[in-house]
Structures are given as C-alpha cells and as structure tokens.
N, C-alpha and C positions, 0 to 999 in steps of 0.2 A: 645240729648240723643240717639235717634234712629240712628243718623249718627255714633255715637261712637260704638254702638252695631254691626252695619253692618261692621264697620272697623275691629272689633275683629273677627267676623265670617270669613271675607275675609282672614285675616292674619292666622287664624287657618287652613283654607283650603289649603293655600299656604305652610304652614309649616308641613302639614300632621298630624294635631291633631287627637286624637282618639286612642283608644286602639288597639293594634295589637298583634297577637299571636307571639310566639317565632319563629324565622326563623329556618326551618328544613333543614339540609344538605341533598343533593340528596341521599346519601347512606341510610338515615333513612326512605326514602319513598318506598324502594323496599320491596317486600314481605319478611316476616321473613323466615328463613331457615327451611326446614323440619328437624326434629330431631329424628323421630321415624321410619325411614326406616328400614325394616327388611325382611329377606328372609327365607322361610320355604320350605322343600322338601316334597311334597305330591305325592306319587307314583313316576312317572318318570319326574315330572315337578317341577320347582321352582315357588313358589307364592311370588312375590315381592309386599309389601304393605307399605302404608304410609298414614298419616293424612294431610289434607289440613291445611296450616297455617291460623290462625284467625286474625293475626295482621301484621302490617308493621314492618320493622326492628326497627323503632323508637318508637314503642309501640302503635301507633294509630290503630284503627280497620281497617282491610283489607276489602274493599268493592268491588273491581273490579278484583278479581282473574279470570284469563281466561284459563290458561292451565298449563300443566307440561311437562317437557322433561325428559325422563328416559334414562339413559346411562348405559352401561355395558362394562366390559372388562374381558378378560381371564387373570388370574394370572399366570405369567411365572415362571420358576424355578429360585432359587436364583442366582444372578449374571446377569440374563437377565431381571428381572422384573423392571418396572419403572412406579410407580403410577402417577407421575407428568408429564410424557411425553405427549405432546399435542395430539399424535395419540393413546394413550393407551385406551381411552374410545371411544365407538361409540354410536350414538343415536339409540336406539332400539324401542322407542315408543314416539310419540307426542300425548299428551292427551288433546283434546279440550273439555272443560267442557260443552260446548253447544251441543256437538255431540260425546258422549261417544261411542267408537267402540273398541272392544277387551279389554275392561276394565270393571271390576265390581266395583260398588259404593255401599258400605254398610254404611249408615249414612255419616259420615265425612271422611271415610276411603276408599282408592282406592286400588284395587288389580289387578296385571298383572300376567298372567300365561305364563311362559317362558318354551318352549319345546325344544329350540335350545341349547341342552346341550350334553356334552360327559362325560360318566362315568369316574371318576377318576380325572377330571379337576376341578379347583376352579375358581369361577367367583365372581366379585364384581360389585356392582351397586351404583349409586348416582342419585339424582333427583334435578331438578331446578324448581322453581315456577315462572310464568310470569303473569303480570298484562295485562289488555287490551291495555295499551299504549306501551307494549313491555318491560317494566321495568322488570329486571330479578333479582331473589334472589341470595344470596350466595349459595354455594354448600351445599347440605344436608350432614348428616352423611353418611359414606360409610358402606354398609352391604354386606356380602358375605358368601359363603360356598362352600364345595366340593360336587360334584354330586356323590352319592353312589348308590349301588343296594338297592332297597326298599324291605321290607318284603312282604309276601303274605297277602292278605286281608282275614278276617275270613268269614265264612258262617253264616248268621244271620237268626234267627227264632224268632217269637214273638206270644204272645196271649194277649187278652184283658180281663180285669176284670171290675167290676163296679167302681173301684177307681184308677186303674193304668194300664199301659201297661208294660207287662213283656217281657223282651228281653233276649235271650241267644244265644251264638255263640261258635263255636269250637275254641280251642286254636291254634295259628299258630306256625309252626316250626321256630326255630331260624335261621336267615340268616347266610351265610358264613361270618366268621370274625365279627360276631355281636351277640347281645343278645336281647331278647324280654323285653321291659319295661312295656308293658301293652296294653290297648285298650282305645280308645276314642269314645264316642257315639255322633252322630249328629242327629238333628231333625229339620224338617221344616214343616210348614203347607202345606198340599197337594196342588199342583198348583204353589207354589213358585218355582223360577228357581234355586236358590242356597241355600246351607245350611249356616246358620250363624255360629258363633263360637260354639264349642262343648258344650254339656250339662255337661260334666265332666271336672272339672278344672285341674285335674291331671289324668294321665293314670290309668285305673282300672287294678288291678292284677287279679281280678275275671273275669269269662267269662259269667257274667249275670248282668243285670241292671234293676231296677224297676223305671219307670218314673211315679211319682205321681203328676205331674204338668199339664197334659193335661186338656184343657177345654172341658166340656161335649158338644157334638154336632159337634165338629171339627174333621176332619180327618188329620192325620199326616203321614209323611214319615220318616223312620228311616234308618240309615246306620251306620256302625262301621268301624274304621280304626285300624290296628295294628300299634303300636309304637315300634320302635327298635332303638338301637344304633349300627351303622355300621361304622367302621373305625373312631370312635370318633365323628361322626355326628349323631344327633337325626333325625330320618326320619319316616314319616308315610306312610303306604301302600296306594294303591288305595282304593277307597270306596268299601265296601262289597256290596253284593246284597242289594237292597232296598226293604223294606216291608212297607205296608200301614196299619195303625191301628187307631182305635178310641175307646173310653171308651165303654164298653159293656152296653147294655140297660137292665134294670130290667125286669124280666118276668112278 
C-alpha cells in the first residue's frame, strides 16, 4: 500500500500536479496607464499633475512602482504638427519615487511646475509609469493648453473672530482679451510648504470669504488667486500676499 502511495506522489510531481494560477501575458504585468493627467496655468507657470496607478494593466495590485517619465512637446501650426512623430516629445522630468526632486507629492498625486513656456504657444504632456524591474506602462492620456497672460493677483486683508477668519480683498481689473471669473481662496497650516487644493470649489464672485472651519489653537496662512478666462483658457493669477491668522481668544 505504501509503495502505491509513493508511486502516486512521484507521478504527481513529474506531471506537475497542484493548482496553478492563470498564466498572465507580459502586457498585463506592466503598470496601468495614468488616466488623469492634467495641466493648469497658475501665474506664469503650468502645473502638470497626475495620480500614481494602483494596479497593473491586468488588474493585480501594483506593488513595485519606481518612477515616472514626463514628456512634453510644443504643438506646431496645422500642417506642421505631428503628434506621433518619434521626435515630437522630449523627456522633461524623470521622477524617482525614492528621491523626489523638483516634484511635489500630495497624497497619491504628483505635481510638476513648468516655467519653460512662451506666451501664445500651446504645449502637450504625457507620462509613463515604470516598475523597479524597468517594465513600462502604456502612454497616459495627453493633456495640454496654451500659455496666456495671467491676471493680476488681489491684495488680501483679514481679521479674526472667536468663530471664524474673515478675509477680504480688492477686485482685479479684467486682463486684455479676457474677463474675470472670480477668486479662489487657499489655506494651509502655518509652517507647511505648499497650499493644498483651494477652500472654494468654484470661483467666488464676491471679494470676501468667511472661513468657519479653523481649529482653535492652530495658526493658518491664507492667500487668494484671481481666476480669469483669457483667449478661451481659464487661468489663475499668482498668489496674493499671504496673511497669517488664528481664531481669536475670548477676553
């Protein structure tokens, strides 16, 4: 009986018995493509941002993402432009996730500030994701826009109450060939390097704002940007002057 059992085990080993997962084609093991690349103009610079993929192309969780490659091209006039030409895009930033330099990381999102721009010209960007073994994703969505003249920033003032920070600012003049859409308010805890997304989901048409969400005992920095539409492009101004404020203490 024992001899028979050992024979079955031996045959099973030779035949490759046991459960195996489905074979994955090589293209399924690459990082999933970035799908939310976007470009905003803040003052005189473009902010190019994207989220890191969480999975491989085949659906498995991505565990060993190592870097990104950000590419840029200038869009040429009709008849001269060529999106697919091999020399159209150039590498502008290699992003090593173990050594971020010249890149801001806010949660799972990465931001690159591009100052190499000429007013009136249009630029497009794309990004690739790379694993530690060098495996490269497919190309992301392409995102681009035209560089336009930005509006002037407002001048910000503020005061504290027991329950809110009261902000007000001057209205900005409309830029040439453009119109003012409103204003967006930014806040960060004092000491933090960068402002997160704005407090206001849509531009404010008023020139004042009441922040009722500060935590007592914390100091905050505030700034405002003017939002305008210039030449069909929505653009924000440079940041206004920055003020620091905290909820007032009771007498």
